[in-house]
C-alpha angles and dihedrals in degrees: 000000000000114000117246106257089224094054112124107239103165135032130180133175137202130192110216135185119204113193118226122236088234132010118264123226122201142149093280097050139272131322126197098177147357123258113207137177118223124195130195120198126190122197130212091264092050099258111151125212129186130204138177139196141180116265114199103141136040093243092070101067090040093055091043094053100038103036118010101045095048090050091047090058088064093056141074117233093253091064101086093137093049092050093053095048094042092056092048089046090055087071101281093111080086091054107031095154090056091051108039097071092049092047093052096063092055096038091052090050089051091054091046092052092044092051091049091049089052093042090234136118113247097250089063089059092054101054102297137278114318093171133017098212137025126221113235123212118225106242115215116193110174133123094208119075093216091054090047091052091049091051091049091054091051093049092047090053090052091057105262115150100180125058139196126192127192115229131159095093095108139343089241094061103036097087094034093056094050092045092050093054095042091052090055100045097038131231101296109051117091115262126183131182129210120209098179091217096298098132131085115223091258093050090048091056092050096044096047090052089052092045094049093093091060092063098226118203084221143326112241124219097338093170136042111294098249095051102100093150091052093050091048091052092046090050091054097043103055139026104244109102115245119228124191126206114146088042091054109065108121137035089256090052090056092049091051092050091051093047091050093046086227103145143046092192131023126204112213128197126185091209090058095038097050100254150341096284090054089057091051088054093044091052091051091057089051093045090055091061097037098255116145118221138203135175131266119228127220103166101295118198121211097285095055092038089056090048090052091053093051089051091050090049094054104036113080097197094052087102099140123085112268120246112245134180090180094114089057093060118099092210147346141226098231124088096242123035119221114262124212117234120179089343093306143100117222117239112250114249102194122101119286112352089346096227134103124227117222104221096206090060092058090062093041094058099032117130135172101217141043118244139169101018097121139003125036123258090205090065108051111203094016120125133167121260121202115240095025104176 
């Protein structure tokens, strides 16, 4: 019997660490770089596909190596749905958050290889191109208001027209950080703030009343991630739109948010959903009830950044500027870095993801351990508590 040309016959992974240009400060600690997992698949006919995922915790590479890659070697690259369900069926329906990030690297590589085999960019496999470029939000991660203002000026000069600021580090700085950025960008450009679940319900009420005058596009994850009822109540009791991110990993999470009427905006992420196809399905649920979506950022290299742009191209209700930490990265693993034009990245048009990996860079940035995702080495014994205040 002749082998299916799309059968996966070889799989390899790399753990990479890409340093940031400057350290990031947020409610869960301090980050000096992004650790990512990259996967390369080869099919029976020699087609190569590349994928990438976020790598914050030690469970992710273990699940990738021991579960996801062996299952992938039983699939053809057009079986993204089967891969996802097979991994969950192997017992990881009990531990979805341990599995989804590992699944994504392989699932993305499957789509890349399938697109290359078809000679088509990914967005053409998901319903066609709805938009040719995607607006990117400037991502400001600084605990000091003066530093946040300086970053906002730099982003504004580069052409960004949407802005996001991390808050939730202390009650004393929450208002000051938002004020500093708003004063730089003016009253009309969209500004959002991310709390990362640091507030109690009472603090959220007080803070949102104080933040009302800054006309936030939305407040992201104001409460602890499991508090759907609290987010629903907060959404009904005040005018600032509520966005959920850490609450919104899987397809089931999205369904529960919609049932609870807990969000005005939802941030999706293929790494946290278990793949690109899962995000397409998540967005469709949101579209059916009129909820706009955008994408969460966790330090995407060129492979994931390209995947984000294909998703933005194909999903009509992805109408809000995408989060991006791309400007914070000191380098990339693809041959040509994405360039901002009028606050946007252009959607790739080549087959698959439409980008080319430079093999030498994989070895240059290869590491064997995760570091700097959470906590803060400058504060021994400190750890984040959610909610914090």
